[in-house]
MDAnalysis code that builds the backbone (N, CA, C; Angstrom):
import MDAnalysis as mda
import numpy as np

u = mda.Universe.empty(318, n_residues=106, atom_resindex=np.repeat(np.arange(106), 3), trajectory=True)
u.add_TopologyAttr("name", ["N", "CA", "C"] * 106)
u.add_TopologyAttr("resid", np.arange(1, 107))
u.add_TopologyAttr("resname", ["UNK", "UNK", "UNK", "UNK", "UNK", "UNK", "UNK", "UNK", "UNK", "UNK", "UNK", "UNK", "UNK", "UNK", "UNK", "UNK", "UNK", "UNK", "UNK", "UNK", "UNK", "UNK", "UNK", "UNK", "UNK", "UNK", "UNK", "UNK", "UNK", "UNK", "UNK", "UNK", "UNK", "UNK", "UNK", "UNK", "UNK", "UNK", "UNK", "UNK", "UNK", "UNK", "UNK", "UNK", "UNK", "UNK", "UNK", "UNK", "UNK", "UNK", "UNK", "UNK", "UNK", "UNK", "UNK", "UNK", "UNK", "UNK", "UNK", "UNK", "UNK", "UNK", "UNK", "UNK", "UNK", "UNK", "UNK", "UNK", "UNK", "UNK", "UNK", "UNK", "UNK", "UNK", "UNK", "UNK", "UNK", "UNK", "UNK", "UNK", "UNK", "UNK", "UNK", "UNK", "UNK", "UNK", "UNK", "UNK", "UNK", "UNK", "UNK", "UNK", "UNK", "UNK", "UNK", "UNK", "UNK", "UNK", "UNK", "UNK", "UNK", "UNK", "UNK", "UNK", "UNK", "UNK"])
u.atoms.positions = np.array([
    [-22.475, 82.366, 46.792],
    [-21.635, 82.782, 45.313],
    [-21.005, 83.729, 45.407],
    [-19.648, 83.320, 45.003],
    [-18.692, 84.691, 44.782],
    [-19.012, 84.945, 43.152],
    [-19.036, 86.808, 43.198],
    [-19.237, 87.305, 42.039],
    [-18.243, 88.524, 42.166],
    [-17.754, 88.315, 41.267],
    [-15.980, 89.595, 41.087],
    [-16.229, 89.760, 39.486],
    [-15.291, 91.332, 39.468],
    [-15.446, 91.550, 38.288],
    [-14.150, 91.371, 37.625],
    [-13.188, 90.597, 38.156],
    [-12.311, 89.801, 37.867],
    [-12.700, 88.682, 36.696],
    [-11.088, 88.617, 36.250],
    [-11.263, 87.159, 35.446],
    [-11.017, 85.942, 36.473],
    [-10.293, 85.824, 37.134],
    [-10.219, 84.321, 38.314],
    [-10.857, 85.260, 39.715],
    [-10.570, 83.901, 40.217],
    [-11.181, 83.971, 41.718],
    [-9.909, 83.638, 42.826],
    [-9.262, 84.898, 42.790],
    [-7.793, 84.367, 44.118],
    [-7.920, 83.362, 45.636],
    [-7.224, 82.185, 44.656],
    [-7.215, 81.524, 46.018],
    [-7.963, 79.992, 45.527],
    [-8.323, 80.285, 44.466],
    [-9.597, 79.320, 43.755],
    [-9.014, 78.965, 41.972],
    [-9.362, 77.682, 41.836],
    [-9.211, 77.015, 40.411],
    [-10.016, 76.641, 39.544],
    [-10.326, 77.452, 38.269],
    [-11.545, 77.282, 37.676],
    [-11.572, 75.616, 36.777],
    [-12.002, 75.139, 37.414],
    [-12.637, 73.840, 36.962],
    [-13.494, 73.496, 35.976],
    [-14.354, 74.552, 35.672],
    [-15.464, 74.391, 34.731],
    [-15.807, 75.642, 34.085],
    [-15.865, 76.354, 33.045],
    [-16.706, 77.710, 32.283],
    [-17.738, 76.917, 31.899],
    [-19.088, 77.925, 32.591],
    [-20.428, 76.906, 32.396],
    [-21.726, 77.999, 31.302],
    [-20.565, 79.007, 31.198],
    [-21.156, 80.305, 30.047],
    [-21.481, 81.286, 30.622],
    [-22.124, 82.365, 29.498],
    [-22.844, 83.253, 29.949],
    [-24.171, 83.646, 30.934],
    [-24.430, 84.273, 32.123],
    [-25.280, 84.938, 32.399],
    [-25.901, 86.006, 32.734],
    [-26.727, 86.353, 32.427],
    [-27.033, 88.126, 32.810],
    [-28.011, 87.899, 33.592],
    [-28.661, 89.345, 33.978],
    [-29.956, 89.592, 35.212],
    [-29.734, 90.776, 34.864],
    [-31.118, 91.327, 34.741],
    [-31.922, 92.807, 34.257],
    [-32.901, 93.244, 34.922],
    [-32.855, 94.372, 34.928],
    [-34.357, 95.120, 35.565],
    [-34.529, 96.384, 34.450],
    [-36.019, 96.446, 34.378],
    [-36.278, 97.955, 33.582],
    [-36.992, 98.643, 35.454],
    [-36.574, 100.331, 34.652],
    [-37.216, 100.696, 35.749],
    [-37.805, 101.631, 35.337],
    [-39.006, 102.662, 36.292],
    [-38.714, 104.349, 35.325],
    [-39.100, 105.144, 36.711],
    [-39.037, 105.687, 36.520],
    [-38.984, 107.253, 37.582],
    [-40.488, 107.429, 38.336],
    [-40.505, 107.936, 39.081],
    [-41.522, 108.378, 39.484],
    [-41.800, 110.015, 39.248],
    [-43.320, 110.076, 39.086],
    [-43.218, 111.804, 39.019],
    [-43.071, 112.478, 40.349],
    [-43.456, 112.212, 41.689],
    [-42.748, 113.033, 42.678],
    [-41.319, 112.397, 43.049],
    [-40.844, 111.968, 42.188],
    [-38.911, 111.987, 42.094],
    [-38.755, 112.643, 41.767],
    [-38.836, 113.061, 40.956],
    [-38.512, 114.170, 39.318],
    [-38.759, 115.841, 39.809],
    [-40.004, 115.316, 40.610],
    [-40.237, 117.192, 41.233],
    [-38.646, 117.612, 42.146],
    [-38.765, 116.380, 43.044],
    [-38.209, 116.331, 43.857],
    [-36.450, 116.633, 43.341],
    [-35.813, 115.977, 42.690],
    [-35.086, 116.147, 41.778],
    [-34.233, 117.467, 41.319],
    [-35.990, 117.764, 40.584],
    [-35.858, 119.616, 40.282],
    [-35.683, 120.162, 41.289],
    [-36.086, 120.429, 42.446],
    [-35.489, 120.962, 43.603],
    [-33.708, 120.853, 43.919],
    [-33.629, 120.227, 43.865],
    [-32.087, 119.324, 44.064],
    [-31.390, 120.169, 43.318],
    [-31.628, 119.988, 41.737],
    [-31.060, 120.430, 40.783],
    [-31.034, 122.322, 40.869],
    [-32.017, 122.842, 41.673],
    [-31.614, 124.115, 41.928],
    [-30.661, 124.370, 43.123],
    [-31.140, 123.318, 44.279],
    [-30.332, 123.975, 45.466],
    [-28.919, 123.154, 46.183],
    [-29.172, 121.840, 44.933],
    [-27.474, 121.197, 45.289],
    [-27.881, 120.024, 45.345],
    [-26.863, 119.165, 45.614],
    [-27.119, 118.165, 46.670],
    [-27.672, 116.468, 46.017],
    [-27.443, 115.387, 47.056],
    [-27.686, 113.912, 46.980],
    [-29.104, 114.129, 46.063],
    [-29.697, 113.228, 45.141],
    [-30.962, 112.923, 44.968],
    [-31.061, 111.944, 44.836],
    [-31.653, 111.361, 46.843],
    [-31.728, 110.249, 47.837],
    [-32.134, 109.406, 46.513],
    [-33.390, 109.661, 46.746],
    [-34.727, 109.051, 45.437],
    [-34.119, 108.013, 44.485],
    [-33.609, 108.893, 43.343],
    [-33.145, 108.187, 42.177],
    [-31.761, 107.365, 42.762],
    [-30.383, 107.423, 43.885],
    [-29.624, 106.641, 44.479],
    [-30.738, 105.459, 44.978],
    [-31.203, 105.205, 45.365],
    [-31.763, 104.128, 46.129],
    [-32.954, 103.390, 45.396],
    [-33.290, 103.998, 44.120],
    [-33.694, 103.456, 42.562],
    [-32.602, 102.628, 42.322],
    [-31.695, 103.043, 42.016],
    [-30.349, 102.243, 41.058],
    [-29.889, 100.964, 41.746],
    [-29.611, 101.675, 43.198],
    [-29.300, 100.548, 44.646],
    [-30.049, 99.293, 44.256],
    [-31.704, 98.895, 43.872],
    [-32.327, 98.586, 44.081],
    [-32.168, 97.893, 42.620],
    [-31.814, 98.565, 41.838],
    [-32.001, 98.191, 40.334],
    [-30.803, 97.034, 40.221],
    [-29.842, 97.513, 40.868],
    [-28.656, 96.881, 41.090],
    [-28.800, 95.135, 41.722],
    [-28.970, 95.600, 42.987],
    [-29.312, 94.156, 43.766],
    [-30.465, 93.605, 42.918],
    [-31.493, 93.975, 42.905],
    [-32.102, 92.838, 41.487],
    [-31.539, 92.030, 40.364],
    [-31.205, 93.027, 40.164],
    [-30.099, 92.617, 38.010],
    [-29.379, 91.669, 38.638],
    [-28.284, 91.586, 39.879],
    [-27.385, 90.906, 39.914],
    [-28.270, 89.377, 41.112],
    [-29.182, 89.483, 41.411],
    [-29.939, 88.860, 42.410],
    [-30.443, 87.669, 40.862],
    [-30.617, 88.036, 39.851],
    [-31.207, 87.788, 38.567],
    [-29.863, 86.720, 38.368],
    [-29.296, 87.318, 38.168],
    [-27.756, 86.999, 37.459],
    [-27.538, 85.502, 38.506],
    [-27.652, 85.737, 39.307],
    [-27.283, 84.747, 40.594],
    [-28.082, 83.468, 40.551],
    [-28.926, 83.759, 40.168],
    [-30.297, 82.695, 40.130],
    [-29.494, 82.194, 38.403],
    [-29.430, 82.559, 37.400],
    [-29.420, 82.001, 36.024],
    [-28.149, 80.925, 36.928],
    [-27.007, 81.808, 37.478],
    [-26.041, 80.609, 37.400],
    [-26.066, 79.741, 38.492],
    [-26.914, 79.798, 39.084],
    [-27.378, 78.821, 40.226],
    [-27.772, 77.717, 39.284],
    [-28.682, 77.903, 38.577],
    [-29.321, 77.082, 38.049],
    [-28.019, 76.378, 36.903],
    [-27.328, 77.031, 36.723],
    [-26.295, 76.149, 35.414],
    [-25.014, 75.022, 36.376],
    [-25.226, 75.405, 37.564],
    [-24.818, 74.719, 38.786],
    [-23.143, 75.369, 39.334],
    [-23.064, 76.735, 38.946],
    [-21.872, 77.963, 39.004],
    [-21.831, 78.128, 40.988],
    [-20.597, 77.789, 41.340],
    [-20.574, 78.702, 42.608],
    [-19.518, 79.958, 42.507],
    [-19.491, 80.398, 41.378],
    [-19.422, 81.958, 41.119],
    [-19.535, 82.653, 39.635],
    [-19.446, 83.560, 39.759],
    [-19.441, 84.342, 38.085],
    [-18.026, 85.061, 38.260],
    [-17.836, 85.194, 37.278],
    [-16.534, 85.953, 37.128],
    [-16.731, 86.688, 35.994],
    [-15.650, 88.550, 35.935],
    [-15.920, 89.169, 34.838],
    [-17.185, 89.813, 34.701],
    [-17.576, 90.384, 35.713],
    [-18.695, 90.918, 35.872],
    [-18.894, 92.578, 35.482],
    [-19.974, 92.411, 34.649],
    [-20.286, 94.165, 34.253],
    [-21.825, 95.049, 34.591],
    [-21.201, 95.885, 34.681],
    [-22.746, 96.099, 34.348],
    [-23.455, 97.312, 33.372],
    [-23.976, 97.104, 32.806],
    [-24.803, 98.684, 31.678],
    [-26.143, 99.142, 31.841],
    [-25.970, 100.161, 31.069],
    [-27.410, 101.018, 31.548],
    [-27.929, 101.394, 30.362],
    [-29.120, 101.323, 29.848],
    [-29.383, 101.895, 28.756],
    [-30.498, 102.537, 28.708],
    [-31.319, 103.766, 28.375],
    [-32.690, 104.345, 28.099],
    [-33.683, 103.205, 27.373],
    [-34.610, 102.916, 28.043],
    [-35.695, 102.075, 26.869],
    [-36.363, 103.066, 26.386],
    [-37.158, 104.074, 27.263],
    [-38.306, 105.099, 26.974],
    [-37.777, 106.067, 27.830],
    [-38.742, 107.245, 27.075],
    [-38.637, 108.486, 28.078],
    [-38.902, 107.880, 29.437],
    [-38.007, 108.290, 30.678],
    [-38.260, 107.830, 32.063],
    [-38.168, 106.529, 32.667],
    [-37.532, 105.468, 31.565],
    [-37.746, 104.098, 31.815],
    [-36.093, 104.215, 31.607],
    [-35.464, 103.096, 32.322],
    [-34.372, 102.625, 31.751],
    [-33.748, 101.332, 32.413],
    [-33.181, 100.604, 31.451],
    [-32.661, 99.329, 31.770],
    [-31.910, 99.263, 32.289],
    [-31.171, 97.929, 33.945],
    [-29.370, 98.107, 34.185],
    [-29.558, 96.596, 33.712],
    [-28.225, 95.951, 33.208],
    [-27.758, 94.398, 32.922],
    [-26.787, 94.516, 33.769],
    [-26.698, 93.453, 33.705],
    [-25.518, 92.806, 34.506],
    [-24.958, 91.678, 33.992],
    [-24.145, 91.076, 33.713],
    [-23.732, 89.933, 33.214],
    [-22.566, 89.439, 33.315],
    [-21.897, 88.278, 33.272],
    [-20.346, 87.608, 33.866],
    [-20.446, 86.506, 33.054],
    [-19.712, 85.385, 33.496],
    [-19.322, 84.177, 33.003],
    [-19.259, 83.614, 34.107],
    [-20.143, 82.409, 34.284],
    [-20.787, 81.084, 35.432],
    [-19.269, 80.310, 35.336],
    [-19.261, 80.329, 36.425],
    [-17.705, 79.058, 36.104],
    [-18.187, 78.060, 37.466],
    [-17.684, 77.079, 37.866],
    [-17.083, 76.160, 38.676],
    [-15.668, 76.512, 39.443],
    [-15.406, 76.682, 40.774],
    [-14.424, 77.025, 41.254],
    [-14.189, 76.070, 42.626],
    [-12.564, 75.555, 42.720],
    [-12.401, 74.610, 43.892],
    [-11.142, 75.815, 44.604],
    [-10.947, 74.975, 45.860],
    [-9.899, 75.529, 45.739],
    [-8.589, 75.238, 45.662],
    [-7.394, 75.720, 45.582],
    [-5.932, 75.571, 44.624],
    [-5.323, 74.165, 45.987],
])
């Protein structure tokens, strides 16, 4: 499945717009990771545990969006965007959304 932030897929023609698709996940931080983060704030550097957490959240959200697009019969999702929001203390949602389309070669 083609997933792009652009409104068109280069070399392809959009033949049908199937609708909005989305995928999301809500993740919470781990107390052990918070302790590591506190130490990194003192010493500086990347907080790898949080980097990994966010990467996993993005992939899970993308997988869920792709699955929704597949159910609609799409072979591409265009105009993809990511949004994050805090749900509660120590928990955040990562949402990805776009437009499911059917494309074919020009």
